[in-house]
C-alpha positions in Angstrom: 111.3 89.4 139.2 111.9 91.4 136.3 108.4 92.6 134.5 107.3 93.0 130.4 108.8 96.5 130.2 112.4 95.7 131.6 111.9 92.9 129.0 110.7 94.6 126.0 113.8 97.7 126.9 116.1 94.6 127.0 115.6 93.4 123.6 115.3 97.4 122.4 118.5 97.2 123.7 119.5 94.4 122.8 118.3 95.3 119.0 120.1 98.6 119.4 124.0 97.2 120.6 124.3 94.9 117.7 122.8 97.2 114.7 126.3 100.2 116.4 128.4 97.2 116.4 127.1 95.8 113.1 127.9 100.3 111.5 130.8 99.6 113.2 132.3 96.7 111.8 131.5 98.1 108.1 133.1 101.3 108.9 136.2 99.9 110.0 135.9 97.1 107.0 135.1 100.3 104.3 138.0 101.9 105.2 140.7 99.4 106.3 140.4 96.2 103.8 138.2 98.1 100.7 140.0 95.4 98.6 137.2 92.8 100.2 134.5 95.2 99.2 135.1 94.7 95.1 132.8 92.4 94.4 130.0 95.0 95.7 131.9 97.6 93.8 131.4 96.2 90.4 128.1 95.1 90.8 127.4 99.0 91.5 130.0 100.4 89.2 128.0 98.0 86.2 124.0 99.2 87.5 125.8 103.1 87.3 127.0 102.5 83.8 124.0 100.6 83.1 122.0 103.3 83.7 124.1 105.8 82.5 126.8 104.2 79.5 129.5 105.8 77.9 128.3 106.8 74.7 131.3 108.5 73.6 132.4 107.4 70.2 135.7 105.5 69.7 137.1 103.2 67.4 136.4 99.5 69.6 139.3 97.4 71.5 138.8 94.1 70.8 139.1 90.8 73.8 140.4 87.7 72.4 140.3 85.4 74.7 142.7 81.9 74.0 141.7 78.6 74.6 142.2 77.0 78.0 144.8 74.3 77.8 143.7 71.2 79.2 144.8 68.5 81.1 142.3 65.7 80.2 143.3 62.9 77.8 140.3 62.5 76.9 140.5 65.5 74.6 142.1 67.8 71.7 145.4 69.0 73.2 145.7 72.4 73.5 148.8 74.4 72.9 148.2 78.3 74.4 151.6 79.7 72.9 150.6 77.8 69.8 147.2 79.0 69.7 148.4 82.2 70.1 150.9 82.2 67.2 148.2 81.1 64.8 146.6 84.9 66.6 148.4 86.7 65.6 149.1 85.7 62.0 145.5 86.1 61.9 144.9 89.2 63.1 148.1 90.9 60.9 145.7 90.2 57.9 143.5 93.3 58.9 147.0 95.5 59.1 146.1 96.2 63.5 147.3 99.2 64.7 148.4 97.3 67.6 148.1 94.2 69.4 148.7 94.0 73.2 149.7 90.4 74.6 148.5 89.8 79.0 150.3 86.0 79.2 153.1 84.8 81.3 156.1 84.0 79.7 158.3 83.6 82.6 158.3 79.8 81.7 159.5 77.4 78.5 156.4 76.0 77.5 156.3 72.6 78.3 153.2 71.8 75.7 156.0 71.8 72.4 154.4 68.2 70.4 157.6 66.8 69.2 155.8 65.4 66.1 156.1 67.8 63.4 152.5 69.4 61.8 151.8 71.0 58.4 150.3 74.8 60.7 153.7 74.7 61.5 155.1 74.7 58.0 152.5 77.7 57.3 153.9 79.7 59.7 157.2 79.5 59.3 158.5 77.1 56.6 162.5 78.4 57.6 162.2 77.1 60.8 161.9 73.2 60.1 165.3 72.3 61.4 164.3 73.0 65.4 160.9 72.0 64.9 158.5 72.1 68.2 159.9 74.6 69.9 156.4 76.6 70.8 158.6 79.7 72.0 161.0 80.7 69.8 158.4 80.4 66.7 156.0 82.8 69.1 159.1 84.7 69.5 159.9 85.3 65.6 156.1 85.9 65.2 156.2 88.5 67.8 158.9 90.5 65.8 156.4 90.9 63.0 153.7 92.5 64.1 153.4 95.6 65.9 153.0 93.9 69.8 153.1 95.6 73.2 154.7 92.8 75.7 153.5 93.0 79.7 156.4 92.7 81.6 156.8 92.8 85.8 158.0 94.8 87.4 161.2 93.3 88.5 163.5 93.2 85.8 165.7 90.4 87.7 162.1 88.1 86.3 162.3 89.4 83.6 166.5 89.3 82.2 165.7 85.7 82.0 165.0 83.9 79.6 162.1 83.2 77.6 160.9 86.3 78.7 163.8 88.3 78.1 164.2 87.0 74.6 159.8 88.0 73.8 160.5 91.8 75.7 163.4 91.7 72.8 161.0 91.0 69.8 158.3 92.7 70.9 157.7 96.9 69.7 157.2 97.6 73.2 156.2 96.9 77.0 153.5 97.8 79.7 153.9 96.7 83.5 152.3 95.2 85.6 152.8 94.1 89.4 154.4 90.8 89.2 151.3 89.1 91.0 148.8 91.1 88.5 151.6 89.3 85.5 151.6 85.6 87.2 148.4 85.4 88.2 145.8 88.5 86.7 143.6 90.7 88.7 140.3 91.8 87.9 140.5 94.6 90.8 137.6 97.9 90.7 140.4 99.8 90.1 142.7 99.5 87.0 146.9 101.3 88.0 147.9 103.4 85.1 151.3 103.5 87.2 153.7 101.1 89.2 155.9 102.4 91.6 159.5 101.3 90.7 162.9 100.9 93.0 163.8 104.6 90.5 160.6 105.8 88.7 157.0 105.4 87.9 156.2 103.2 85.4 153.3 102.9 82.8 151.1 100.1 83.0 149.6 98.5 79.4 146.9 100.2 78.7 148.8 103.9 79.9 151.2 102.8 77.0 149.4 101.5 74.3 147.3 105.1 74.9 150.5 106.5 74.1 151.9 104.3 71.1 148.2 105.3 69.9 148.3 108.7 70.6 152.1 108.6 68.8 153.1 110.6 71.2 156.6 110.2 73.3 156.0 108.7 77.0 155.4 112.2 78.9 155.8 111.9 82.6 153.1 112.3 84.0 152.7 113.8 87.9 150.2 112.9 90.3 148.4 116.5 92.0 145.1 116.5 94.2 143.0 119.3 92.8 139.5 120.0 94.8 136.9 117.1 93.6 140.6 114.1 94.0 143.5 113.1 92.5 144.9 113.5 88.8 147.5 112.3 86.3 149.0 115.1 84.8 151.2 115.3 81.4 151.4 118.2 78.9 148.7 117.1 77.0 146.7 114.6 79.4 144.9 115.2 82.3 143.3 111.5 83.9 140.8 111.6 87.1 142.3 108.8 89.4 143.1 108.1 92.9 145.9 108.0 95.2 147.3 105.1 94.0 147.5 106.1 90.1 144.1 104.0 89.5 141.5 104.9 87.0 138.5 103.6 86.7 136.8 102.2 83.7 133.7 103.7 82.4 132.9 100.3 80.6 130.9 101.2 76.7 127.6 100.0 76.2 128.2 97.4 73.8 131.6 96.7 75.8 130.6 92.5 75.7 130.8 92.3 72.3 134.0 92.5 71.7 134.8 89.9 73.5 136.0 87.0 71.2 137.0 83.8 71.5 140.5 82.8 69.5 139.1 79.0 68.2 136.1 81.4 66.7 138.2 84.0 65.5 140.3 81.2 64.2 137.0 79.2 62.4 135.7 82.8 61.1 132.8 81.7 63.2 132.8 85.8 64.6 129.0 87.6 63.3 130.0 89.6 60.4 128.8 92.8 62.0 131.3 92.9 64.2 134.3 90.7 62.4 136.5 91.4 60.3 137.9 95.0 62.1 139.1 98.0 60.5 142.2 98.4 59.5 144.3 100.0 62.4 142.6 98.9 65.4 143.6 97.1 68.2 143.5 94.1 70.3 144.1 92.3 73.7 144.7 88.8 73.6 145.0 86.9 77.0 143.1 84.5 78.4 139.4 84.5 80.6 140.9 83.9 83.9 143.3 86.8 83.6 140.8 89.5 83.5 142.2 90.7 80.6 139.4 92.6 79.3 140.4 95.0 81.7 143.2 96.8 79.9 140.9 97.1 76.4 138.3 98.4 78.7 141.4 100.7 79.9 142.9 101.2 76.4 138.6 102.4 75.3 138.7 104.5 78.9 141.2 106.8 78.1 140.7 106.8 74.2 137.2 108.3 75.0 138.5 110.8 77.1 135.5 110.2 79.1 136.8 109.6 82.6 135.0 108.8 85.6 135.1 110.7 88.7 136.4 109.7 92.4 136.1 112.5 95.2 138.1 112.8 97.9 135.1 113.7 99.3 133.7 110.1 98.1 134.2 107.5 100.9 134.2 109.7 104.0 130.5 110.8 102.5 129.6 106.3 102.1 130.5 107.1 105.7 128.6 109.4 107.2 125.4 108.0 104.8 126.0 104.5 106.8 126.2 105.9 109.8 123.2 108.5 109.8 120.7 106.2 108.3 122.7 102.7 109.8 121.5 104.6 113.3 118.8 106.0 113.0 117.2 102.7 111.3 118.4 100.4 114.4 117.5 103.3 117.0 113.8 103.7 115.0 113.7 99.9 114.8 114.5 99.3 118.6 111.7 101.9 119.7 108.8 101.4 117.1 107.3 98.7 115.2 108.0 97.0 112.0 106.4 99.1 108.7 107.8 102.4 110.4 111.4 100.8 110.3 110.7 99.4 106.6 109.9 102.6 105.4 112.8 104.2 107.0 115.1 102.0 105.0 113.7 101.8 101.9 114.0 106.0 102.4 117.2 105.6 103.2 117.9 102.9 100.4 116.3 105.8 97.3 118.0 108.1 98.8 121.8 106.1 99.0 121.0 105.2 95.4 119.1 108.5 94.0 122.6 110.7 95.3 125.1 108.4 93.1 123.1 108.1 89.9 121.9 111.9 90.0 125.5 112.2 90.3 127.1 109.4 88.2 124.7 111.0 85.9 125.5 114.6 85.7 129.3 114.9 86.7 130.4 111.6 85.8 131.4 111.1 89.9 131.1 108.1 91.6 129.5 107.4 94.8 129.1 103.7 95.9 125.6 103.2 96.8 125.5 99.0 97.0 127.6 98.9 100.5 125.7 101.3 102.5 122.9 100.3 100.8 123.7 96.8 101.4 124.7 97.6 105.2 121.9 99.2 105.6 119.4 96.6 105.2 121.1 94.4 106.9 121.0 96.8 110.1 117.2 96.7 109.5 117.1 92.9 109.4 119.3 91.7 111.9 117.2 94.9 114.7 114.0 92.9 112.7 115.0 89.8 113.7 116.1 89.8 116.8 113.0 91.7 117.8 111.1 89.2 116.4 112.9 86.3 117.9 113.0 88.3 121.3 109.4 88.8 120.7 108.4 85.5 119.9 109.2 84.0 123.1 108.0 87.0 125.0 104.6 86.1 123.1 105.1 82.7 124.6 105.8 83.7 127.5 103.0 86.1 128.3 100.5 83.6 126.7 101.5 80.8 129.3 100.8 83.6 131.7 98.1 85.0 131.2 96.3 82.1 129.7 93.9 81.2 133.1 93.2 84.8 133.5 91.7 86.7 130.5 89.2 85.7 127.5 90.9 85.1 124.0 89.7 87.8 122.7 91.5 89.8 125.7 94.3 87.5 125.5 94.9 88.8 121.3 95.2 92.0 122.3 97.0 91.8 125.1 99.7 89.9 122.7 98.7 92.6 120.5 100.9 94.6 122.5 102.5 92.6 124.8 106.0 94.2 125.0 104.0 97.7 126.7 102.4 95.8 129.1 104.2 97.1 132.4 104.8 93.5 135.0 106.8 96.0 137.5 104.2 97.5 138.7 101.8 100.4 138.4 99.0 102.1 140.0 95.6 103.2 138.2 91.5 102.7 138.8 90.4 99.2 139.3 87.2 98.1 139.5 86.7 94.8 141.9 84.4 92.5 141.4 84.0 89.5 144.6 81.8 86.5 144.6 81.0 84.4 147.9 78.3 81.6 148.0 76.6 81.9 150.8 76.1 79.0 153.3 78.9 77.2 151.4 79.9 74.8 154.6 76.6 73.0 153.6 76.7 72.3 149.6 80.1 70.0 150.8 78.8 68.9 154.4 75.8 67.6 152.4 77.1 66.7 148.8 79.5 63.3 147.6 83.5 63.9 146.2 82.1 63.8 143.6 78.2 65.9 143.5 80.7 69.2 145.1 83.3 68.4 142.7 81.1 68.4 140.0 78.4 71.9 141.8 81.7 74.0 142.5 83.1 73.4 138.9 79.7 74.5 137.4 78.7 77.9 139.5 82.9 78.2 139.2 82.3 78.4 135.0 79.6 79.6 134.6 80.8 83.0 136.0 84.4 82.6 134.2 82.2 83.0 131.5 80.6 85.6 131.9 83.4 88.1 133.8 85.7 87.1 130.2 82.2 87.9 128.1 82.1 91.0 129.6 86.1 92.0 129.5 87.3 91.4 132.9 90.2 89.9 134.1 90.9 86.7 136.8 92.2 87.4 140.0 91.5 84.7 142.1 89.1 81.4 141.6 88.5 79.9 145.5 86.3 77.2 145.8 83.0 79.6 147.4 83.5 82.4 144.9 85.8 84.8 142.9 87.7 87.8 142.1 88.2 89.8 139.2 88.6 93.3 138.0 88.5 95.0 135.1 91.2 98.3 133.8 94.2 96.4 133.7 96.0 94.6 131.4 94.2 96.6 129.3 92.3 99.9 129.2 88.8 99.7 129.6 87.0 103.4 130.2 83.3 101.6 130.9 85.0 99.4 133.9 82.4 100.4 136.2 79.1 99.7 133.8 81.2 96.0 132.5 81.6 95.2 136.7 77.8 96.3 137.3 76.7 93.8 134.2 78.3 90.8 135.0 76.6 91.1 138.2 73.1 91.9 137.1 74.1 89.2 134.2 75.4 86.4 136.9 72.8 87.0 139.2 69.8 86.3 136.8 72.1 83.2 136.4 71.8 81.9 139.3 68.0 82.1 139.0 68.2 80.4 136.2 70.1 77.5 137.4 68.3 77.7 140.6 64.8 77.5 139.1 65.6 74.6 136.2 67.8 73.4 138.9 70.4 73.1 137.9 73.3 71.2 140.4 70.4 68.3 140.6 69.7 69.3 144.3 65.7 68.2 144.2 66.7 64.3 143.2 69.3 64.8 146.1 66.2 65.9 148.5 68.0 69.0 148.9 64.9 71.0 148.2 66.3 74.0 150.4 69.8 75.0 149.5 68.7 77.0 146.2 71.9 78.4 145.8 72.2 82.1 146.8 75.4 83.7 145.0 76.5 87.2 147.1 79.0 90.3 145.1 80.6 92.6 145.7 81.6 95.6 143.8 84.5 98.3 144.4 85.8 101.0 142.3 89.2 102.8 143.3 93.0 103.0 142.6 95.1 99.7 142.8 98.2 98.9 142.4 99.2 96.4 140.0 101.6 94.6 138.6 103.6 90.8 138.6 102.7 89.6 142.5 103.5 86.1 142.4 106.8 84.3 142.8 109.7 83.0 140.2 108.4 79.1 139.8 104.8 80.6 139.7 103.6 84.2 137.9 100.6 86.1 139.7 99.2 89.1 137.6 97.3 90.8 140.7 95.6 93.8 142.3 96.6 94.8 145.0 95.1 97.7 147.0 91.7 98.8 149.4 89.5 99.1 146.4 90.7 95.3 145.8 89.3 94.0 150.3 86.4 96.5 150.0 84.8 94.2 147.2 85.4 91.0 149.5 84.0 92.8 152.7 80.9 94.1 150.3 80.0 90.7 149.2 80.5 89.5 153.2 78.3 92.7 153.9 75.1 91.1 151.5 73.5 89.3 153.9 72.7 91.4 156.2 72.4 94.6 154.6 69.4 92.1 153.1 70.6 92.1 149.4 72.9 90.3 146.7 74.7 92.9 144.8 76.4 95.9 146.9 78.4 98.3 145.3 81.1 100.9 146.9 79.9 104.9 146.7 83.2 105.3 144.6 81.3 103.0 142.2 77.4 104.1 142.5 78.9 108.3 141.5 79.9 106.5 137.8 76.9 104.4 137.1 73.7 106.8 138.2 71.9 105.7 135.7 71.6 101.9 137.6 68.8 101.8 139.4 70.3 101.4 143.6 69.3 102.0 146.5 71.9 103.1 149.8 72.6 100.1 153.0 73.4 99.9 155.8 77.1 100.7 155.7 80.0 98.2 155.9 81.1 97.9 158.9 85.0 96.4 159.9 88.2 97.3 162.0 89.5 99.3 159.8 87.5 102.0 158.4 82.7 102.0 157.5 82.2 102.6 154.3 78.6 103.3 152.8 77.1 100.6 150.6 74.4 100.2 148.4 72.6 97.2 147.0 72.7 97.8 143.1 69.1 96.5 141.9 68.7 96.7 138.4 68.8 97.9 135.5 67.9 101.8 133.8 65.0 100.7 132.5 64.0 99.9 136.2 66.1 103.6 137.9 63.9 105.6 135.7 60.3 104.1 136.0 58.1 106.1 137.5 57.3 103.6 140.9 61.3 103.4 141.3 61.9 107.4 141.2 59.1 108.0 144.3 60.6 104.8 146.5 64.2 106.7 145.5 63.2 110.0 147.0 61.4 108.4 150.1 64.2 106.3 150.8 66.8 109.3 149.9 64.7 111.2 152.5 65.0 108.0 155.4 68.9 107.5 154.7 69.3 111.4 155.7 67.0 111.1 158.8 68.7 107.6 160.2 72.6 109.0 159.0 72.8 112.7 159.5 70.1 114.1 160.8 70.9 110.6 164.2 66.8 111.1 164.0 66.0 108.0 164.1 62.2 107.6 165.4 62.1 109.3 161.9 64.2 107.1 159.8 61.5 104.0 161.2 58.4 105.8 159.8 60.6 106.6 156.4 61.7 102.7 156.2 57.9 101.6 157.2 56.9 103.9 153.9 59.6 102.9 151.3 57.9 98.6 152.7 54.8 99.8 151.4 56.1 101.5 148.7 58.3 98.7 147.5 55.4 95.9 148.2 57.4 92.9 149.4 59.7 93.7 146.7 62.9 94.9 149.1 61.4 93.8 152.4 64.9 92.5 153.4 66.9 95.6 152.4 64.5 97.7 154.9 64.6 95.1 157.4 68.2 95.0 157.9 67.6 98.8 158.7 64.8 98.3 161.0 67.6 95.8 162.4 70.6 98.5 162.4 67.6 101.4 164.0 66.5 99.2 166.5 70.2 97.5 167.6 71.9 101.6 168.0 68.2 102.4 169.7 68.9 99.9 172.4 72.6 100.1 172.4 72.4 103.9 173.4 69.2 103.2 176.3 71.6 100.9 177.7 74.5 103.4 177.6 72.3 105.9 179.3 70.7 103.5 181.7 74.1 102.6 182.5 74.9 106.6 182.8 72.5 107.2 185.3 
């Protein structure tokens, strides 16, 4: 059978293995699928920029979101390309520097209405003959303003109308990947260049930046520096990733310049933001395409306040994840909850502190939230596994020890149940064994109901005394019990507690007899006073789970347990009802005790001592005199082998004890006379 220590080690190993497995999975996800963590990256980047926002003073880049088209018949229809034409004409009134359109023009507008409206005449009266073609209307409006149009990388797609017509009427175009062109993108990194079959093509923000600086598009080249990759040209140097992707540094008020097209058309924009200054730049798109990314990227390029992504950032993140993760897994598996919680808190603070420090001083972006999140999950997994297994183990421990420990001791055991070595250990204990003298008389003279009540009464009283003095029950029989101290919990005063329990048991039985607790007088059993014999022994014993798979039994095995039982059986012969071994006597010199005749069995002969009382008796003047003469008598009997002298000293001890210990000295007399008779018989046989 497996003990508590084995279960505890298994639980801890399981928690550590699961934690290490989770660390490995997190590292693989971070390395192989970084795009999966974009949401976490957005969160951490927003937190970093919230703490230290970009305060560089540059003209704002406005983002205008077109109204989403609705398919519900109960609502007024929305025509995005018509609204886009209205916005372009509205913004044209403020002399814009550049109008960037982030929209998908691969297909003709299917929402062109069949009825004429005054709004069309206001936009372009000369096109009245070909109403209602939204695409032609928008193309004409685009041709009148400095428009930068988004286009896909695929030339085959770009050459098909109506997109080809839009490209022809626009001032310039910037590129997006085919997927981003169709659906937009909210990725954490903003690509500045795209690889085509023949060359590297600039993105919307990079094209807009070149146009706004009135410079020709110089060829850019990706180079690797000590702190990461850079996109270089003759005049510019931009920190990027290996794939020419740039981290956007948001300004502190970037969200204020994201406006709705309906608000602009109806003049509902706050006065502190509108009207825009002459020469402003605008990005027009939709919210579901995350078109504001282009405005934020352009703002970052204009502010020249770039975020650095060092090449060692990912490795530092992985090392922090491995170091702190394994440390927390080990501490959670081997130590307590509070220590692992403290280490987890320190790890999270260190990871985030380093990341915020690098961002504040050098604009270096490290990812703090993902390793922090993984560290917290490792802590949660480890503690949850240990908690679940510990709860199961705690319930099992409660079931096992409920009958042999007191409630107070049970609480202490449950507090350290994982540390209980049930598989076997050797330690010093004090064993106490009780035996009801002449028990056969009671079950021969009592009815079954009375016998059961009698046995239950004295057994309950004795077990309560054992539990009061922090003892552990070993066995419970019909005529007595066996208990021990200093296991499973440490008890440095185990011998004292066992002796105190024996003294209290004797006092209790005297009270029971005096008050006729078992109603023997009513049953005409006046000569059946209850006498309890107790043996106490201290020594080494092997403790562990000695039961079967279906029956738990935590018990001691050893000579001291057998000796306690032998002492209890020897009480009647020794003339006293409480006997203890020599080792117990040596640990309790302050108690009143006198040596009795030795315990003889087929295996050994041991000295035994009668426990007479507490220190108040042990240090009384009369008892000290008696003890001195008693020791001389024992010395004469066992050391000098002078039995006649011993008999003389026995008589002297009787007179000093005033008959209180006559049974002890009667046992000595019987022992001496028996020995003398045996000696004479041997002598006669020899003659």
